[in-house]
N, CA, C and O atoms as a DFTB+ gen file, in Angstrom:
496 C
 N C O
     1  1       0.628      -3.601       6.119
     2  2       0.548      -4.966       6.163
     3  2       0.641      -5.331       8.025
     4  3       1.552      -4.940       8.755
     5  1      -0.708      -6.267       8.514
     6  2      -0.105      -6.343       9.967
     7  2       0.941      -8.042      10.628
     8  3       1.291      -9.002       9.940
     9  1       1.075      -7.902      11.544
    10  2       1.728      -9.024      11.893
    11  2       1.792     -10.354      11.416
    12  3       2.725     -11.048      11.012
    13  1      -0.150     -10.656      11.643
    14  2      -0.128     -11.466      11.074
    15  2      -1.254     -11.781       9.642
    16  3      -2.427     -11.451       9.468
    17  1      -0.165     -12.655       8.669
    18  2      -1.248     -12.562       7.455
    19  2      -1.195     -14.170       7.254
    20  3      -0.626     -14.925       8.043
    21  1      -1.916     -14.607       6.006
    22  2      -2.266     -15.463       5.899
    23  2      -2.360     -16.332       4.216
    24  3      -2.581     -15.437       3.400
    25  1      -2.304     -17.169       3.770
    26  2      -2.928     -17.403       2.277
    27  2      -3.129     -18.669       2.063
    28  3      -2.306     -19.537       2.358
    29  1      -4.425     -18.918       1.443
    30  2      -4.595     -20.550       1.016
    31  2      -4.540     -20.721      -0.533
    32  3      -5.086     -19.983      -1.354
    33  1      -3.919     -21.628      -0.741
    34  2      -3.947     -22.637      -1.921
    35  2      -4.177     -23.646      -1.903
    36  3      -3.611     -24.603      -1.374
    37  1      -5.548     -23.509      -2.820
    38  2      -6.426     -24.980      -2.996
    39  2      -5.565     -25.978      -3.814
    40  3      -5.270     -25.959      -5.009
    41  1      -5.346     -26.578      -3.141
    42  2      -3.697     -27.962      -4.177
    43  2      -4.810     -28.470      -4.723
    44  3      -4.507     -28.291      -5.903
    45  1      -6.027     -29.045      -4.763
    46  2      -6.718     -29.969      -5.515
    47  2      -6.763     -29.434      -6.960
    48  3      -6.641     -30.151      -7.954
    49  1      -7.005     -27.726      -6.978
    50  2      -6.867     -27.489      -8.502
    51  2      -5.561     -26.362      -8.875
    52  3      -5.460     -25.662      -9.882
    53  1      -4.740     -26.445      -7.848
    54  2      -3.389     -25.804      -7.700
    55  2      -3.924     -24.150      -8.297
    56  3      -3.609     -23.600      -9.352
    57  1      -4.676     -23.734      -7.376
    58  2      -4.777     -22.166      -7.680
    59  2      -4.966     -21.723      -5.860
    60  3      -4.919     -22.344      -4.798
    61  1      -5.135     -20.671      -6.175
    62  2      -5.303     -20.077      -4.791
    63  2      -6.716     -19.598      -4.746
    64  3      -7.356     -19.170      -5.707
    65  1      -7.149     -19.729      -3.435
    66  2      -8.746     -19.985      -3.200
    67  2      -8.882     -18.524      -2.681
    68  3      -8.258     -18.020      -1.747
    69  1      -9.783     -17.972      -3.440
    70  2     -10.410     -16.520      -3.229
    71  2     -11.611     -16.524      -2.794
    72  3     -12.480     -17.310      -3.171
    73  1     -11.800     -15.318      -1.658
    74  2     -13.251     -15.201      -1.039
    75  2     -13.461     -16.261      -0.135
    76  3     -14.576     -16.768      -0.259
    77  1     -12.598     -16.861       0.915
    78  2     -12.665     -17.319       1.548
    79  2     -12.594     -16.356       3.059
    80  3     -11.625     -15.659       3.362
    81  1     -13.783     -16.499       3.847
    82  2     -13.869     -15.683       5.165
    83  2     -12.731     -16.254       6.145
    84  3     -12.574     -17.465       6.297
    85  1     -11.843     -15.157       6.885
    86  2     -10.823     -15.966       7.634
    87  2     -10.634     -14.563       8.533
    88  3     -10.196     -13.450       8.244
    89  1     -11.295     -15.284      10.035
    90  2     -11.257     -14.430      11.410
    91  2     -10.148     -14.257      12.044
    92  3      -9.360     -15.064      11.549
    93  1      -9.646     -13.682      12.836
    94  2      -8.220     -13.444      13.615
    95  2      -8.699     -13.321      14.698
    96  3      -9.477     -12.425      15.024
    97  1      -8.179     -14.464      15.595
    98  2      -8.420     -14.203      17.234
    99  2      -7.889     -14.477      18.057
   100  3      -7.209     -15.480      17.843
   101  1      -7.773     -13.923      19.430
   102  2      -6.474     -14.016      20.603
   103  2      -7.480     -14.432      21.747
   104  3      -8.565     -14.041      22.176
   105  1      -6.449     -15.551      22.054
   106  2      -7.166     -16.459      23.558
   107  2      -6.957     -15.315      24.614
   108  3      -5.877     -14.731      24.715
   109  1      -8.181     -14.990      25.491
   110  2      -8.259     -14.677      26.739
   111  2      -8.705     -15.234      27.626
   112  3      -9.873     -14.983      27.922
   113  1      -8.060     -16.067      28.285
   114  2      -8.471     -17.050      29.366
   115  2      -9.018     -17.931      28.773
   116  3      -8.265     -18.566      28.035
   117  1     -10.372     -18.338      28.798
   118  2     -11.639     -19.329      28.305
   119  2     -12.210     -19.052      27.122
   120  3     -12.986     -19.674      26.397
   121  1     -11.624     -17.885      27.051
   122  2     -12.446     -16.899      25.902
   123  2     -11.574     -16.661      24.448
   124  3     -10.346     -16.600      24.387
   125  1     -12.365     -16.562      23.479
   126  2     -11.708     -16.010      22.397
   127  2     -11.907     -14.376      22.074
   128  3     -13.055     -13.948      21.954
   129  1     -11.021     -13.681      21.968
   130  2     -11.880     -12.187      21.216
   131  2     -11.175     -12.061      19.897
   132  3     -10.024     -12.295      19.527
   133  1     -12.443     -11.535      19.221
   134  2     -12.274     -11.485      17.540
   135  2     -11.348     -10.473      17.274
   136  3     -12.116      -9.519      17.401
   137  1     -10.328      -9.998      17.014
   138  2      -9.533      -9.001      16.312
   139  2      -9.861      -8.459      15.067
   140  3      -9.643      -7.293      14.737
   141  1     -10.606      -9.675      14.100
   142  2     -10.639      -8.726      12.577
   143  2     -10.824      -9.965      12.173
   144  3     -10.466     -11.015      12.708
   145  1     -11.665      -9.698      10.758
   146  2     -11.890     -10.539       9.708
   147  2     -11.647     -10.291       8.467
   148  3     -11.780      -9.082       8.276
   149  1     -11.366     -10.826       7.560
   150  2     -11.314     -10.170       6.033
   151  2     -11.575     -11.802       5.346
   152  3     -11.576     -12.944       5.804
   153  1     -11.816     -11.090       3.816
   154  2     -11.665     -12.505       2.973
   155  2     -10.760     -12.495       2.031
   156  3     -10.410     -11.398       1.598
   157  1     -10.131     -13.788       1.459
   158  2      -9.084     -14.156       0.621
   159  2      -9.113     -12.801      -0.530
   160  3     -10.188     -12.366      -0.942
   161  1      -7.869     -12.261      -0.938
   162  2      -8.054     -11.627      -2.723
   163  2      -7.974     -12.487      -3.642
   164  3      -8.172     -13.630      -3.230
   165  1      -7.741     -12.390      -4.848
   166  2      -7.696     -13.018      -6.224
   167  2      -6.779     -13.680      -5.934
   168  3      -7.042     -14.879      -6.031
   169  1      -5.336     -13.366      -5.464
   170  2      -4.465     -14.112      -4.916
   171  2      -4.406     -14.961      -3.719
   172  3      -3.357     -15.541      -3.438
   173  1      -5.766     -15.107      -2.783
   174  2      -5.602     -16.269      -1.781
   175  2      -5.214     -15.469      -0.744
   176  3      -4.584     -16.162       0.055
   177  1      -5.297     -14.302      -0.373
   178  2      -3.974     -13.829       0.590
   179  2      -4.914     -12.960       1.485
   180  3      -5.861     -12.537       0.822
   181  1      -4.939     -12.556       2.830
   182  2      -5.187     -11.545       3.819
   183  2      -3.941     -10.921       4.143
   184  3      -3.002     -11.437       4.751
   185  1      -4.017      -9.801       3.694
   186  2      -2.404      -9.077       4.491
   187  2      -2.938      -7.924       5.529
   188  3      -2.128      -7.047       5.829
   189  1      -4.175      -7.876       6.061
   190  2      -4.896      -7.103       7.108
   191  2      -6.180      -7.632       7.693
   192  3      -7.119      -7.579       6.899
   193  1      -6.362      -7.952       8.460
   194  2      -7.316      -8.389       9.099
   195  2      -7.901      -7.754       9.865
   196  3      -8.814      -8.213      10.551
   197  1      -7.398      -6.270       9.919
   198  2      -8.269      -4.931      10.608
   199  2      -9.045      -4.228       9.412
   200  3      -9.540      -3.122       9.624
   201  1      -9.147      -4.717       8.392
   202  2      -9.835      -4.294       7.211
   203  2     -11.502      -4.943       7.101
   204  3     -12.388      -4.710       6.279
   205  1     -11.472      -5.749       8.185
   206  2     -12.906      -5.820       8.441
   207  2     -13.838      -4.837       8.437
   208  3     -13.475      -3.668       8.313
   209  1     -15.236      -5.187       8.578
   210  2     -16.560      -4.056       8.311
   211  2     -16.131      -2.952       9.482
   212  3     -15.956      -1.736       9.399
   213  1     -16.030      -3.896      10.638
   214  2     -15.713      -3.255      12.214
   215  2     -14.520      -2.608      12.539
   216  3     -13.566      -3.223      13.015
   217  1     -14.501      -0.899      12.220
   218  2     -13.527      -0.434      12.502
   219  2     -13.276       0.315      13.777
   220  3     -12.919       1.492      13.836
   221  1     -13.484      -0.431      14.723
   222  2     -13.203      -0.233      15.923
   223  2     -11.754       0.321      16.352
   224  3     -10.795       0.053      15.628
   225  1     -11.594       1.018      17.411
   226  2      -9.862       1.285      17.194
   227  2      -9.176       0.325      17.796
   228  3      -7.952       0.390      17.912
   229  1      -9.877      -0.647      18.234
   230  2      -9.220      -2.044      18.744
   231  2      -8.981      -2.661      17.219
   232  3      -7.998      -3.402      17.222
   233  1      -9.440      -2.584      16.276
   234  2      -9.347      -3.200      15.138
   235  2      -8.227      -2.459      14.094
   236  3      -7.472      -2.970      13.267
   237  1      -8.437      -1.052      14.477
   238  2      -7.452      -0.441      13.441
   239  2      -6.495      -0.030      14.009
   240  3      -5.844       0.828      13.412
   241  1      -5.992      -0.506      15.485
   242  2      -5.432      -0.491      16.197
   243  2      -4.022      -1.701      15.847
   244  3      -2.800      -1.567      15.784
   245  1      -4.976      -2.879      15.679
   246  2      -3.458      -3.839      15.197
   247  2      -3.327      -3.479      14.459
   248  3      -2.255      -3.077      14.910
   249  1      -3.335      -2.838      12.813
   250  2      -2.197      -2.573      12.234
   251  2      -0.977      -2.322      12.628
   252  3       0.114      -2.752      12.254
   253  1      -1.455      -1.193      13.831
   254  2       0.236      -0.253      14.089
   255  2       0.775      -0.546      15.103
   256  3       1.922      -0.127      15.264
   257  1       0.016      -1.543      16.373
   258  2       0.630      -1.711      17.426
   259  2       1.635      -3.285      17.181
   260  3       1.596      -3.889      16.109
   261  1       2.282      -3.644      18.088
   262  2       2.919      -4.736      18.130
   263  2       1.737      -5.655      18.971
   264  3       1.206      -5.391      20.050
   265  1       1.564      -6.631      18.224
   266  2       0.273      -7.720      19.398
   267  2       1.118      -8.120      20.465
   268  3       2.332      -8.319      20.444
   269  1       0.366      -8.206      21.336
   270  2       1.185      -9.307      22.702
   271  2       1.380     -10.693      22.573
   272  3       0.571     -11.395      21.966
   273  1       2.305     -11.094      23.053
   274  2       2.355     -12.180      23.347
   275  2       1.629     -13.147      23.310
   276  3       0.556     -12.625      23.612
   277  1       1.330     -14.686      23.088
   278  2      -0.003     -15.177      23.481
   279  2      -0.662     -15.642      22.723
   280  3      -0.809     -14.886      21.762
   281  1      -1.381     -16.907      22.597
   282  2      -2.114     -17.549      21.761
   283  2      -3.363     -16.752      21.024
   284  3      -4.286     -16.028      21.399
   285  1      -2.828     -17.344      19.627
   286  2      -4.298     -16.560      18.708
   287  2      -4.920     -18.050      17.729
   288  3      -4.848     -19.249      17.996
   289  1      -5.465     -17.389      16.651
   290  2      -6.406     -18.533      16.249
   291  2      -6.791     -17.770      14.759
   292  3      -7.179     -16.602      14.785
   293  1      -6.676     -18.407      13.637
   294  2      -7.284     -18.284      12.651
   295  2      -8.192     -19.214      12.139
   296  3      -7.965     -20.422      12.087
   297  1      -9.260     -18.648      11.744
   298  2     -10.393     -19.633      11.728
   299  2     -10.791     -19.292       9.808
   300  3     -11.186     -18.208       9.380
   301  1     -10.596     -20.261       9.155
   302  2     -10.802     -20.254       7.722
   303  2     -12.340     -20.799       7.224
   304  3     -12.473     -21.980       6.904
   305  1     -13.215     -20.081       7.193
   306  2     -14.868     -20.635       6.887
   307  2     -14.653     -21.077       5.308
   308  3     -14.643     -20.233       4.412
   309  1     -14.522     -22.170       5.121
   310  2     -14.682     -22.966       3.687
   311  2     -16.065     -23.738       3.027
   312  3     -16.063     -24.522       2.078
   313  1     -16.993     -23.374       3.651
   314  2     -18.316     -23.939       3.339
   315  2     -18.591     -22.937       2.322
   316  3     -18.534     -23.481       1.219
   317  1     -18.819     -21.907       2.247
   318  2     -19.358     -20.866       1.142
   319  2     -17.936     -21.418      -0.265
   320  3     -18.249     -21.836      -1.379
   321  1     -16.903     -21.300       0.082
   322  2     -16.151     -21.582      -1.013
   323  2     -16.296     -22.780      -1.819
   324  3     -16.356     -22.776      -3.049
   325  1     -16.352     -23.849      -1.043
   326  2     -16.802     -25.140      -1.859
   327  2     -18.059     -25.334      -2.508
   328  3     -18.315     -26.057      -3.471
   329  1     -18.974     -24.422      -1.697
   330  2     -20.582     -24.118      -2.334
   331  2     -20.427     -23.423      -3.738
   332  3     -21.149     -23.712      -4.693
   333  1     -19.352     -22.411      -3.786
   334  2     -18.954     -21.594      -4.556
   335  2     -18.302     -22.167      -5.997
   336  3     -18.296     -21.654      -7.116
   337  1     -17.733     -23.497      -5.489
   338  2     -16.912     -23.444      -6.373
   339  2     -17.348     -25.527      -7.093
   340  3     -16.848     -26.355      -7.855
   341  1     -18.705     -25.368      -6.055
   342  2     -19.631     -26.636      -6.898
   343  2     -19.124     -28.154      -5.995
   344  3     -19.807     -29.166      -6.150
   345  1     -18.171     -28.176      -5.280
   346  2     -17.947     -28.912      -5.003
   347  2     -18.111     -29.474      -3.417
   348  3     -18.483     -28.549      -2.695
   349  1     -17.946     -30.647      -2.739
   350  2     -18.167     -31.421      -1.729
   351  2     -16.939     -31.068      -0.767
   352  3     -15.787     -31.101      -1.199
   353  1     -17.243     -30.717       0.596
   354  2     -15.864     -30.840       1.385
   355  2     -16.009     -31.445       2.886
   356  3     -17.034     -31.242       3.537
   357  1     -15.118     -32.064       3.303
   358  2     -15.342     -32.996       4.738
   359  2     -15.322     -31.784       5.696
   360  3     -16.146     -31.750       6.609
   361  1     -14.254     -30.598       5.507
   362  2     -14.336     -29.602       6.508
   363  2     -15.162     -28.378       6.434
   364  3     -14.633     -27.584       5.656
   365  1     -16.172     -27.956       6.906
   366  2     -16.861     -27.122       6.625
   367  2     -15.988     -25.202       7.401
   368  3     -16.339     -24.050       7.150
   369  1     -14.939     -25.680       8.246
   370  2     -13.991     -25.025       8.625
   371  2     -12.954     -25.485       9.158
   372  3     -12.883     -26.617       9.638
   373  1     -11.876     -24.513       9.127
   374  2     -10.389     -25.205       9.784
   375  2     -10.346     -23.899      10.964
   376  3     -10.775     -22.750      10.855
   377  1      -9.590     -24.636      12.222
   378  2      -8.946     -23.893      13.183
   379  2      -7.614     -23.879      12.998
   380  3      -7.138     -25.005      13.141
   381  1      -6.523     -22.729      12.637
   382  2      -5.107     -23.039      13.144
   383  2      -4.855     -21.986      14.292
   384  3      -5.196     -20.803      14.253
   385  1      -4.041     -22.778      15.568
   386  2      -4.121     -22.442      16.527
   387  2      -2.635     -22.005      16.889
   388  3      -1.967     -23.037      16.948
   389  1      -1.969     -21.057      17.116
   390  2      -0.411     -20.796      17.279
   391  2      -0.375     -19.961      18.330
   392  3      -1.385     -19.647      18.961
   393  1       1.235     -19.391      18.683
   394  2       1.514     -18.592      19.646
   395  2       2.449     -17.852      19.201
   396  3       3.339     -18.302      18.479
   397  1       2.366     -16.444      19.620
   398  2       3.469     -15.583      19.192
   399  2       4.156     -14.885      20.044
   400  3       3.565     -14.785      21.118
   401  1       5.261     -14.309      20.003
   402  2       6.300     -14.209      20.968
   403  2       5.982     -12.626      21.618
   404  3       6.256     -12.383      22.793
   405  1       5.458     -11.736      20.832
   406  2       4.922      -9.941      21.277
   407  2       6.145      -9.476      21.213
   408  3       6.600      -8.973      22.241
   409  1       6.952      -9.524      20.042
   410  2       7.835      -9.186      19.939
   411  2       8.244      -8.612      18.434
   412  3       9.388      -8.547      17.986
   413  1       7.304      -8.305      17.923
   414  2       6.904      -7.714      16.454
   415  2       6.796      -8.574      15.465
   416  3       6.079      -8.230      14.525
   417  1       7.478      -9.925      15.409
   418  2       7.762     -10.666      14.332
   419  2       6.932     -10.520      13.343
   420  3       6.283      -9.476      13.405
   421  1       6.655     -11.402      12.177
   422  2       5.873     -11.316      11.383
   423  2       5.469     -12.496      11.703
   424  3       6.302     -13.229      12.237
   425  1       4.151     -12.995      11.483
   426  2       3.734     -14.372      11.439
   427  2       2.767     -14.608      10.312
   428  3       1.684     -14.025      10.270
   429  1       3.301     -15.764       9.083
   430  2       2.398     -15.906       8.312
   431  2       2.090     -17.439       8.216
   432  3       2.918     -18.339       8.073
   433  1       0.692     -17.554       8.328
   434  2       0.166     -19.273       8.459
   435  2      -0.608     -19.372       7.165
   436  3      -1.743     -18.911       7.280
   437  1      -0.384     -19.734       6.243
   438  2      -0.960     -20.626       5.151
   439  2      -1.621     -21.748       5.199
   440  3      -1.302     -22.503       6.118
   441  1      -2.682     -22.185       4.283
   442  2      -3.485     -22.760       4.503
   443  2      -2.920     -23.768       3.151
   444  3      -2.745     -23.117       2.121
   445  1      -2.701     -24.867       3.076
   446  2      -2.592     -25.850       1.818
   447  2      -4.130     -26.579       1.759
   448  3      -4.315     -26.962       2.914
   449  1      -5.005     -26.848       1.155
   450  2      -6.191     -27.042       1.360
   451  2      -6.649     -28.072       0.384
   452  3      -6.392     -27.878      -0.805
   453  1      -7.323     -29.186       0.759
   454  2      -8.166     -30.095      -0.645
   455  2      -9.448     -30.299       0.540
   456  3      -9.511     -30.156       1.761
   457  1     -10.606     -30.794      -0.757
   458  2     -11.799     -31.028       0.090
   459  2     -11.888     -32.162       1.126
   460  3     -12.859     -32.353       1.857
   461  1     -10.824     -32.849       1.102
   462  2     -10.568     -33.782       2.025
   463  2      -9.284     -34.260       2.823
   464  3      -8.874     -35.367       3.172
   465  1      -8.697     -32.617       3.004
   466  2      -7.074     -32.631       3.741
   467  2      -6.718     -31.698       3.970
   468  3      -7.042     -30.948       3.049
   469  1      -5.875     -30.886       5.137
   470  2      -5.171     -29.492       4.762
   471  2      -3.786     -29.517       5.236
   472  3      -3.439     -30.565       5.781
   473  1      -3.099     -28.765       5.158
   474  2      -1.934     -28.979       6.198
   475  2      -1.608     -27.330       6.399
   476  3      -2.305     -26.570       5.727
   477  1      -0.731     -26.822       7.161
   478  2      -0.528     -25.684       7.467
   479  2       1.301     -25.873       7.889
   480  3       1.853     -26.973       7.877
   481  1       1.922     -24.739       8.192
   482  2       3.238     -24.054       8.390
   483  2       3.211     -22.827       8.670
   484  3       2.237     -22.094       8.496
   485  1       4.493     -22.440       9.216
   486  2       4.661     -21.265       9.819
   487  2       5.656     -20.510       8.069
   488  3       6.695     -20.751       7.454
   489  1       4.902     -19.902       8.003
   490  2       5.458     -19.305       6.162
   491  2       6.342     -17.828       6.421
   492  3       6.598     -17.594       7.603
   493  1       6.754     -16.965       5.543
   494  2       7.879     -16.091       5.858
   495  2       7.122     -14.891       5.274
   496  3       7.641     -13.775       5.272
């Protein structure tokens, strides 16, 4: 498990959102560095963003090293999910930007989702 994890609950149907691509990015100045991405599993969870197709040393190092303090962003790509479930949505993607301390803490960032709204919080 990495320091940053996430899950999505589709509150409109009361079920996890499976197959949603989520990307993890780190802010560096005015730019964003992609650290990894993964699709949510059957339980709507991503526990390792280093599982993306890119197995670069930077991505694999993310699993074992403490991430530095700073600003990070999770981008949830929702268009495909709503197309698959044959529903319309107001949000093609959701960005959640947050700050971590760099002290090795675990940060769980859930997304509670419905086609016309969403909320988030720091989970455990």
